[in-house]
C-alpha positions as CSV (number, residue, x, y, z in Angstrom):
1,M,-162.6,118.9,-174.0
2,S,-164.1,115.6,-173.5
3,E,-167.3,117.0,-172.0
4,L,-167.9,118.7,-175.5
5,F,-168.6,115.2,-176.9
6,D,-170.5,113.8,-174.0
7,L,-173.8,112.6,-175.5
8,P,-177.1,111.4,-173.8
9,S,-177.2,107.8,-173.0
10,D,-180.3,107.2,-175.1
11,L,-178.2,107.8,-178.3
12,Q,-176.4,104.5,-177.5
13,N,-173.3,105.7,-179.2
14,S,-170.2,107.8,-178.8
15,Y,-169.9,110.9,-181.2
16,F,-167.3,109.3,-183.4
17,G,-169.5,106.3,-183.5
18,L,-172.3,108.5,-184.9
19,V,-169.7,110.0,-187.4
20,A,-168.9,106.5,-188.7
21,L,-172.7,105.6,-188.9
22,H,-173.2,108.7,-190.7
23,L,-170.7,107.9,-193.3
24,R,-171.9,104.3,-193.7
25,E,-175.5,105.5,-194.2
26,A,-174.4,108.1,-196.6
27,L,-171.9,106.5,-198.7
28,I,-173.4,102.9,-199.2
29,P,-176.4,104.3,-201.0
30,V,-174.2,106.3,-203.4
31,L,-172.2,103.4,-204.1
32,A,-175.4,101.2,-204.7
33,G,-176.6,104.1,-206.8
34,L,-173.5,104.1,-209.0
35,L,-173.7,100.3,-209.5
36,V,-177.3,100.8,-210.7
37,A,-176.4,103.8,-212.8
38,L,-173.5,102.4,-214.8
39,P,-175.5,99.9,-216.7
40,V,-178.7,102.1,-217.0
41,A,-176.5,104.9,-218.3
42,Q,-174.7,102.7,-220.8
43,L,-178.3,101.4,-222.1
44,C,-179.3,105.0,-222.5
45,V,-176.2,105.6,-224.6
46,R,-176.9,102.6,-226.8
47,V,-180.7,103.3,-227.1
48,R,-181.0,107.0,-227.4
49,W,-184.8,107.4,-227.0
50,L,-184.6,105.7,-223.6
51,Y,-182.7,108.5,-221.9
52,A,-185.6,110.9,-221.8
53,P,-188.0,108.5,-220.0
54,V,-185.3,107.3,-217.6
55,L,-184.4,110.8,-216.7
56,W,-188.2,111.6,-216.1
57,V,-188.4,108.5,-213.9
58,T,-185.4,109.5,-211.9
59,T,-186.6,113.0,-211.5
60,V,-190.1,111.9,-210.3
61,L,-188.5,109.6,-207.7
62,Y,-186.2,112.4,-206.5
63,A,-189.4,114.6,-206.0
64,I,-190.8,112.1,-203.5
65,P,-190.2,113.4,-200.1
66,S,-187.9,111.3,-197.9
67,L,-190.5,111.1,-195.1
68,A,-193.0,109.8,-197.6
69,F,-190.4,107.1,-198.7
70,F,-189.9,106.1,-195.1
71,V,-193.7,105.5,-194.5
72,I,-193.7,103.4,-197.4
73,L,-190.6,101.3,-196.5
74,I,-191.1,100.9,-193.0
75,D,-193.8,98.0,-193.5
76,Y,-191.0,96.1,-195.3
77,T,-187.7,97.2,-193.8
78,G,-188.8,98.4,-190.4
79,L,-187.0,101.1,-188.3
80,S,-183.6,100.3,-189.6
81,E,-180.7,101.8,-191.6
82,L,-181.9,100.2,-194.6
83,T,-185.1,102.3,-194.5
84,V,-182.9,105.5,-194.7
85,M,-180.4,104.2,-197.3
86,I,-182.9,103.0,-199.9
87,P,-184.2,106.5,-200.6
88,L,-180.7,107.9,-200.7
89,A,-179.7,105.4,-203.2
90,V,-182.7,106.3,-205.3
91,Y,-182.0,110.1,-205.1
92,S,-178.4,109.5,-206.2
93,L,-179.8,108.4,-209.5
94,V,-181.1,111.6,-210.7
95,V,-177.5,113.0,-210.6
96,L,-175.5,109.9,-211.5
97,V,-177.2,108.7,-214.6
98,P,-177.0,112.1,-216.5
99,A,-173.3,112.3,-215.4
100,I,-172.5,109.1,-216.8
101,V,-174.4,109.6,-219.9
102,D,-172.8,112.9,-220.7
103,G,-169.4,111.6,-219.7
104,V,-169.6,108.6,-222.0
105,R,-171.1,110.5,-224.9
106,S,-168.1,112.9,-224.7
107,V,-165.7,110.2,-225.8
108,P,-164.6,110.9,-229.3
109,Q,-165.8,108.6,-232.1
110,E,-162.3,108.2,-233.2
111,T,-161.3,106.7,-230.0
112,L,-164.2,104.2,-230.1
113,A,-163.4,103.3,-233.6
114,A,-159.6,102.6,-232.6
115,A,-160.8,100.5,-229.7
116,T,-163.1,98.6,-232.0
117,A,-160.4,98.1,-234.5
118,M,-158.2,96.6,-231.7
119,G,-160.8,93.9,-231.1
120,F,-162.7,95.4,-228.0
121,G,-166.1,94.2,-227.6
122,P,-168.8,96.5,-226.4
123,V,-168.4,95.5,-222.6
124,R,-164.6,95.9,-222.7
125,R,-164.8,99.1,-224.7
126,Y,-167.2,100.5,-222.1
127,V,-165.0,99.6,-219.1
128,Q,-161.6,100.0,-220.5
129,V,-162.2,103.1,-222.7
130,Q,-165.3,105.1,-222.2
131,L,-165.5,104.9,-218.4
132,P,-161.9,106.1,-217.9
133,I,-162.4,108.9,-220.2
134,A,-165.7,109.9,-218.7
135,A,-164.1,109.6,-215.1
136,P,-164.2,113.6,-214.5
137,A,-167.9,113.7,-215.3
138,I,-168.7,110.7,-213.4
139,I,-166.7,111.9,-210.4
140,A,-168.4,115.3,-210.5
141,G,-171.8,113.6,-210.2
142,L,-170.5,111.4,-207.5
143,R,-169.4,114.7,-205.6
144,V,-172.9,116.1,-205.9
145,A,-174.6,112.8,-204.9
146,S,-172.3,112.3,-202.0
147,V,-172.6,115.6,-200.4
148,S,-176.4,115.5,-200.8
149,S,-176.3,112.1,-199.2
150,V,-174.4,113.2,-196.2
151,S,-176.8,116.1,-195.5
152,L,-180.0,113.8,-196.2
153,V,-178.9,111.2,-193.6
154,S,-180.0,113.5,-190.8
155,V,-183.7,113.2,-191.8
156,G,-183.4,109.4,-190.3
157,M,-183.9,110.9,-186.8
158,L,-187.5,110.9,-187.6
159,I,-187.7,107.2,-187.8
160,G,-186.2,106.1,-184.5
161,N,-182.7,107.3,-184.2
162,E,-181.5,106.3,-187.5
163,G,-180.2,109.8,-188.5
164,A,-176.6,109.3,-187.1
165,L,-175.4,112.8,-186.6
166,G,-179.0,114.0,-187.1
167,N,-179.8,112.2,-183.8
168,L,-177.8,114.9,-182.1
169,L,-180.1,117.7,-183.5
170,N,-183.2,115.9,-182.2
171,S,-181.6,115.3,-178.7
172,G,-180.5,118.9,-178.6
173,L,-184.0,120.1,-179.2
174,I,-185.4,117.6,-176.6
175,Y,-182.9,118.4,-174.0
176,N,-182.4,122.2,-174.8
177,Q,-178.7,121.7,-175.3
178,P,-177.3,124.0,-178.1
179,R,-174.0,122.0,-177.7
180,L,-175.7,119.0,-179.3
181,I,-177.1,121.1,-182.1
182,W,-173.9,122.6,-183.0
183,L,-172.1,119.2,-182.9
184,S,-174.7,117.9,-185.4
185,V,-174.6,120.9,-187.8
186,V,-170.9,121.4,-187.8
187,G,-170.1,117.6,-187.9
188,T,-172.3,117.1,-190.9
189,A,-170.9,120.1,-192.8
190,V,-167.3,119.0,-192.0
191,L,-168.1,115.4,-193.1
192,A,-169.6,116.9,-196.5
193,L,-166.4,118.8,-197.0
194,L,-164.1,115.7,-196.4
195,V,-166.1,113.4,-198.6
196,D,-165.9,116.2,-201.4
197,A,-162.1,116.6,-200.8
198,A,-161.6,112.9,-201.1
199,L,-163.4,112.6,-204.3
200,I,-161.3,115.4,-205.7
201,G,-158.1,113.4,-204.6
202,L,-159.7,110.4,-206.3
203,R,-160.2,112.2,-209.5
204,V,-156.6,113.5,-209.4
205,L,-155.5,109.9,-209.0
206,L,-157.6,108.4,-211.7
207,T,-157.1,111.0,-214.3
208,P,-153.3,111.7,-214.4
209,W,-153.7,112.8,-217.9
210,M,-155.8,115.8,-217.2
211,P,-154.0,119.1,-217.0
212,R,-153.2,120.3,-213.6
213,A,-153.5,124.0,-212.4
214,T,-150.1,125.6,-211.9
215,R,-149.1,128.8,-210.6
216,K,-148.2,131.2,-213.4
217,N,-146.6,134.6,-213.2
218,P,-149.0,137.2,-214.6
219,R,-146.2,139.4,-216.0
220,P,-146.0,139.3,-219.8
221,L,-143.1,137.6,-221.4
222,A,-141.4,140.9,-222.4
223,V,-141.4,142.0,-218.7
224,K,-139.7,138.7,-217.9
225,E,-137.2,139.1,-220.5
226,A,-136.3,142.7,-219.4
227,A,-136.0,141.5,-215.8
228,R,-133.2,139.1,-216.7
């Protein structure tokens, strides 16, 4: 079993070390993107005409190929994790900004009016009222951004072994070892599923007021009564 996870020495890491590296390179950019998207989205909610140009800018940035981003950034950040993480943070904005804007806009006006009447200022109302109610939409955006980021980290193998599990794919092709390719592909897919499941669990914890799916007997009530 241990032979399955034996890696070439040039990777300078164990398999689970690469897994940890992959998670770091994937999730830190999403967190950074969320910290940027929160104030930007609130600005778009307050100044409605700003939403369209902000969305246009994030879409244009998302359309830039990651390899082109790497070429631009290498002169400033070198062959480092930062060169991989900056494009991923930028890419996350195209998902997170609309998710936050839609979630915040879905808050009923009656709720906002009640918060204002209770003395909540704009910042406090945003943090304590709007964001909690918008949490399902925000976490839905985080799920998309996180899974996308997990898959895109592998592209970092093109800039000097900064692709974490993607490095296995490159080594598998170089050394003609399908085992390494499978470890890369399956490992990345499993990580994406685990991150998605973790965010679903986070949504359940943060939104206890949301209805939960329960098993229901499909039989009509009359049948239930007759069966008694």
